[in-house]
Each structure stands twice: as C-alpha cells, then as structure tokens.
N, C-alpha and C positions, 0 to 999 in steps of 0.2 A: 534709396528710401531708408530713412535713419529712424532710430528710436532715440530715447534718452540713453545718458551713459549708464551701462548696467551690466550686472555679471551674467544675468540669464533673462531669455524671452520665453514667455510661456503662450503657446497658441490655443484657443479655444474654441473650435469649429461647431457649428450644429452639424452632426453627422449621425444620422439613423435610417431606418427604412423609409421614413416619410420626407425626409428633406433630400436624400440623394447624396451625392458627393461634391457638388459643387463650391459650397463654403469651404470644405475641407481641401479640394484642390487649389483653392484661390490662396489658402494660408500656406499651402506646401511651396506655391511659387513664391510667396513673400518669403518664407525662411530660407529659400534657394538664394535670394538676393541679398541676404544679410552678411555682415563682415564675418569672417571665419572665426575671429575671437569672440563671437557671441555663443554662449551653451544655449542650447535650443531643447525645449520640451513641449509636448503637446499633452493636452487634456482631453478624455473622452469621457461620456456619461452613458453609452449604450454598447457599443463594441468596437474594437479596433481594427482597422484594415489589415488584411492578410499582408505579412511581410512588410510591416511599416517601417520605414527606413531610420525614423527618429526616436529618441528616448520619449516615452510617454507614461502617464500616469491614467488610471481608470477609476472614476468614482461611481457611486451606485446611480442607478437610472431612476428610481423610484422616490428621490427624496423631495421634499418640500422645496420651495424656491428659497427659502431661510436656511435650510439644512445643505441645499446645494452650494449656497455662496459661502457658508461656513466651511465646507469641505474644499473649496476652490483656495479660500484664503488660508487653509491649514497647509497647503502645499506649496504656497507662494512666499517667499522673503519678500514683502512689499517695498521694503527699503532700498532693495538692490535689484529688483526684477520690473519686467514689464509684462503687462497682461493685454493680449491681443484678441478681441472676440469678432466672430464672424457668423453671423445668424440670425434670422428674423425672430427668433424668441428672445433676444437679448433687447428687451424694449426699455423705455425710461425708468420705469419701475426697477427693473433688473440692475442698470446702471447704477441708479441711486442708491439701492441697497449696498452695493460693492462699496461705492465711495461713502456711504454713512458709517459703514463698519470698519473701514479702513481709508483714511484721507489721503494717507502718503503713497497708497496705490496708483502708479502711473498706468492709466487705461487708455487703450488703442481700441476704437472702434471701426470696422470696415462696415460701410454702409452702402444703401443702393437708393434711398428715397428721398434724401434731404429733408427739409424741414426742422423743427425744434429739438434740438439734442443738447440736454443741460450737463451732463455729467462726464463727459469725455475729455481727456486731455489732448487726444489728437484724434481727428476723423479723416478716413480715407474713402473716397469715392473715385473710382478710376472711370466712371462713365463719360464718354465724348459729350463736351458742351455743357457740364454742370459748372454752376458758378458759386462764388461766396455769397452771393445775394439770395441764393437758394435755401441758405440755412440762417437759422436763428441759434446761435451759442454764445456763450461767455466770452467775454473779450480775451481771456487767456488760452481759449482753446485753438489749436492750429488746425487749419484745414490744407489737406493735401488732395487736390480735386484734378482730374481729367487724365489724358492718356499719358501724361509725363510720370504717372504713378501706377501703371499698368501692371497688374499682378498676373503674369502669364507663366505657365512652365517653360522651364529652359529649353526643353526639346522643341518648343514652338517659336524661338527666337529666330529671326533671320540671321543666317551665319554664312550666306554665299554659297551654300553646297550645292552641288550638282542636283538638277532638276530631274526626278524620276521621268519615264515616258508615261504619257497619259492615256488611259484606255478611253478611246472615243465612244461616246455615248452611255458614260459610266456616271453613276450619282452615288454620292456618300450621304448616308443619314446618320445622325446621332442626335436624338430630341431629349437629351438630359438622363440622369439617373433614375429618375422615377417615372416621368411620363403619364401623369395620372390620369390623363383621359385618352390614352393610348393612340395618340396622334401618329404614332409610328405606323400602327398597323393601316390606317386609313392613307397615309402617304405612299406605303409600299404597294397597297392594292391599285392605287390611281397610277403608279409609275409602270406596275406591272402590265398595264393595258395599253402602255405607249410603245409602238414598235421602234421608234428610234432610239429609245432606252434599252441599251444592250446588256447593262450588269448593274445591279443594285447592291451596294454594300451596305449593311445594316449593323450598326453597333449598339448594343443594349446595355443599359447601366445595371450595375448590381442590384438595384433597388426595382428593377421592372418586374411586376408580378402579375401581369395580364396573361390569361389563358389563351385568348383568341390567338391562332396560330399564324404565322406569316405566310405568305404563298410559298410553297415548296417546290422550286424548279431551279433550273441551271442558271437562271438569270438572277437569283436572290442568294445573296451569302450573308449569313448572319453571325456575328461574333459577340462576345461577352467577355468583361473583365480584361480588356486590353489595357497594355501599358501605354503611358504618353509618347513613348517612342514608336510602338506600333500602332497607335492612332495616326500619328502623323505620318506613317509610310503609307496607310489607307488613304488617307486625304490627299496626300500627293499624288496618288494613281489615278484620282477621279476628276472627271471633268466638271462636275457641278457638286457642290457641298450645301447640303441642307442642315441648318444648325439653329438651335435656339439663340436669341439675341443675347 
C-alpha cells in the first residue's frame, strides 16, 4: 500500500469513548505496512491510548469544525506530508474544508460506505466485493478497493506458525470496543445455558461501559485491554469465534 512520495505520514483516526478503537486499530495496521523510510505521526483529539507506540500530537477536543481543521493544518507541512483519515465523522463537509484551506494537501480517506466522495486524492475501502462503480468520485481520485488492500494488524497475518491446541466446546467473543447495545451480555447468557459450550472467553473493549454483569462462573472468562498478540492467542485456542463483521 503506497502513498505519494513524502517525508511524513499523519494518521488521524476517530478515537474516543463513543467510537471505540476500530478506526485506530485499522490505521495502526496501515502504519505497520508502510516503508521504514516514512516518518509516522498520529493525531488525536480526545485521549491517547496507553503506551501508544508512535509519535503523536493531541489537539483540543472541544473545537469547532473550523478550529479543528486549522489545528490539524498547523501541525502538517502539506507540501511534504500525507494526511490519512479514518472515521465516520470525516464527512464531505470535513474533507471539503480541508481541501479548501490547503489545496496542496494530499488526502487519503479510509471508507466503508462507498457513494459520492469529492475531495479525497485516494480512497481505500478494504471490504470484499466493493467495486469502482460503487463510487462517484473525480477522475483524479485513485481507488484502492477490496481485500488486496486489507488493513490488518501484523499479529494476525498468516505466518505458518504452529497451531495451538483448541479447547473443545470453547467460544471466543469480542463484539467491538463499544458494543452500544450490550449484545455481549445477551450472547454470553445464551451460550452459558448450552451444555456443550464448555468455555466462554469474552474480551471487552476499553470503551465498554455497561453495568449489567456477565455470568460469573467457571465457564466464563472475561478479559479487557488485551494486546493484539494476546487476542490472537485467545482466538487460536477457541473452537468458535463470534466477532462483528
């Protein structure tokens, strides 16, 4: 996956207590795939993950749209940098204001929905089956679509490593960093009543705020804030994985 020739790549994910960490993890995966000669920096506007491995800057979280965009552009040398955005708050108005203020900004937009996108230089959508005809974009916009551009953490890439022994009757559950509707609790309660399910491994995201308790017994094991490596190990030990699409 390549960006334009530049000295520095800035990543700006939607990352807060409402969005969870999906957009952030996707951009971390993107950053891991860049050439080593690229200087990488992340931008946050709410809080910074604990022990974050990349250089980063934090802007204020209570800015107006105009103020936020000016704050971002004050950080970036647009003539030598690429800005990569990932988040549902980065709509057409947002992208348009960025380009209006700095036409020389090279803008990469990570998208999930297709449709009309007028202001990005590059659009990445790694969903399977997505096609160029799903988009209405200017002729100069480059589209990188489908699983050839998959953004996945390096820990999850296939590397022919030896498979762990799988616990028979075990289920792994991780339903995102926020899980607004607390589907986790409903699924765990249902599985807890099934005799052939012997072990339920539940991973809760950092933004999970629900008070309703999960079943407390020897069958259910609950974890929070696992690293990508720890997540992978728990998944490999499980016979069935329940994950959001």
